[in-house]
N, C-alpha and C positions, 0 to 999 in steps of 0.2 A: 368402552368395554368390549372385548372380543366376543363375537357371537359363538354360540355352541357349535354351529355348523362349521365355522372356520377352525375351531379347536379340534373338532373331530377330523377334519381334512388334514390338519397338521399331524395329528396322532397317527393317522393311517399311513403316513410316509415313513414310519419307523420300522426298521427291520426287527423281527422278534429277537434276534441275537443281541441287538443293542438294548432292547428292553430288559432282557434277562441279566445283562451285565450291570445295568443300573440297579435292578432289584437286588442283585447279590451285594453290591456296594452298600446299599441302604441297610440291608439286613445285617451285614457285618458291623456297620456303624451302630445300629440299634442295640445289638447284643453287647458290644463294648460299652456303650452308654449305660446300659442297665447295670453292668458290673461296677462301673465307677460310681453310679448313684448309690449302690449298696455300700460302698466304702465311705461315701460322703455321709450317708445316714448313720453309719457306725461312728463317724467322727463327731457327730452332734453331742455325744456324751462328754466330749472334751471342751464344749462351749460353756464357760462358767461366768462370763460377765457380758454386760450389754455391748461393750466395745468388741468383744470376741464374736458375738452374734452378728454385729454389724459387718465385721470383716467376712464372716462366713457367708452372710447373705449376698455380699458383693461378689465373692468368689463363685458362689453357686449361680448367681445370675449370669456372670460372664461365661461360666462353663455351659450353661443351657444355650446361650446364644452361639457359642463357638461350635456346639454339637449339632446345630440345625442341618438338615440334609440339603445344603445349598452348594456343595462342591460339584465340579463338573462330572465327576464319576458317578454321582447320584442322579444325573439327569439323562434320560434316554436320548434326548436331542443332542446334548453335548457329546455323549458317547459315540453317536453315529457320525457326527460332523467334526470330530477331532482330526488331527493330522495336518498334512501339508495344505490341504484345500479347506482349511478350517472355516466353518460356518456357511460355506456355499450351499445354497438350497435348503437351509434350515427352516423347517416349518414353524418353529417357535419364533424365530426372528421375523418371519414374514407376517405373523399374526399378533405379535406382542411388542411392537415398537422398534424393531431392528435388532441388530447384534447385541449381545449382552454387554458389550463395552460402549454402547451408544447411550447418550444422555436420555433418549426417548424410550429405551428398553424397559419393559416392565420388570424384568429380572434385575437389570442394572440399578434401577431405582430402589428396588427392595433391598438388595445387598448393601447399597450405600446407607439406607436408613438403618439397617441392622448394625453396621459399623458405627454409625453415629450414636445409636443407643448404647452400644458397648462403651464408647468413649465417654458418654455422659455418666455412666455408672462408675467407670474407672476414676473419674474426676471427683467423686464424692469424698469429702473430708470432714473432719470435725465430729461433733456429737451425733450419735445415731438418731434419725428422726422418729424412731419408734420407742424411745426410752420409756414412755409412759405405759407400754404394753406389759412390762415385767419380763424377767428372764424366762420364767417357766412358759408363759404364753408365747414368748418369742420362739422357744424351742418347738412348741407344738405347731406353730405356723410354718416354721422351716421344714419340719418333718412332713407336714401336709403338702408343701411345695414339691418336695422330693417324691412323695407318694403319687401326686397327680402327674408328675413328669413320667414316672414309671408306667402308670396306667395308660397315658397317651402313647407311649412307645410300644407297649404290648398290643394296643389296638392297631397301630401301624404295621407291626410285624404280622399280625393276623390277616391283614388286608392284602399284603404284598403278593403272596403266592398266586392268587387268581386274578390279580389286577391287570387290565389292559393299560395302554399308555395314558389315556385320558383319566382312567380311574386312579392310576398311580400319581399323576400330577395333582389331582384333586385331593388324594389322601395326604400327600406331602403338604399341600396348602392347609388342610384341616389340622394336621399335626403341628405345624408351625404355630397356628392360632392357639392350639391347646397348650403348647409350651409357653407362649406369651402369657396365657391366662394362669399358668402354674408358677410363673416367676414370683418370688417373694416381694411383691411391690410395696407391701407395708414398710419394708426395711429400706428401700432405695427410692422412695417416692418424693424426690425433689421436683420442683416445677419443671426443670429442664428435662428430667427423666420422663415425667408424665407426658410432656409434649412430644418427646422423641418416640415414646412407646406408641402414642396415637398415630404418629407418622408411619411407623412400621405397619401398624394395623391397616392404615389406609392404602399403603403400597401393596400389601399382601392381597387385597381384593383384586388387583390386576394380574397377579402372578399366574393364575390359571382360572 
């Protein structure tokens, strides 16, 4: 685990302009995410069978994972160290296991775990594992998943304006954890998905 002193040293290497660019990218993504969650919530009224709820839950889970702020433009370190001299002198690489494309990288391991989880959800076929819940209860749980995702996103948006580099990275980590908690796991909880989800949570601890 990276020490708090090493993380602060890495954070201190970031130019304020790089930090602001990353903040802007995260904010734009969050606002778009909230609009799309509103549309997904509206679409719940069209879910009329257990099979449709199962498909909806998988689509929602995949969308939540795809929308996590893990793209280079949302990271102040990536923003600062992009271009022809990519990753040279990156404080994140120096303190978190190397460049993000290295097998030892904390970020690289996290993103691979997220991709693996998305793949396991995509592979789900057959009868929904939650059939005993009932359709009405299923709709309530899906609505709750969307609601918790909105709440987490609004919290992140509120933190961004005053956040320093370390605060922003910690807020992103906490946000990802909140989105994982908001996923409709009752609907996609095969043994493979559960194991993959736990792997993402374990890798997230090293992210920042």
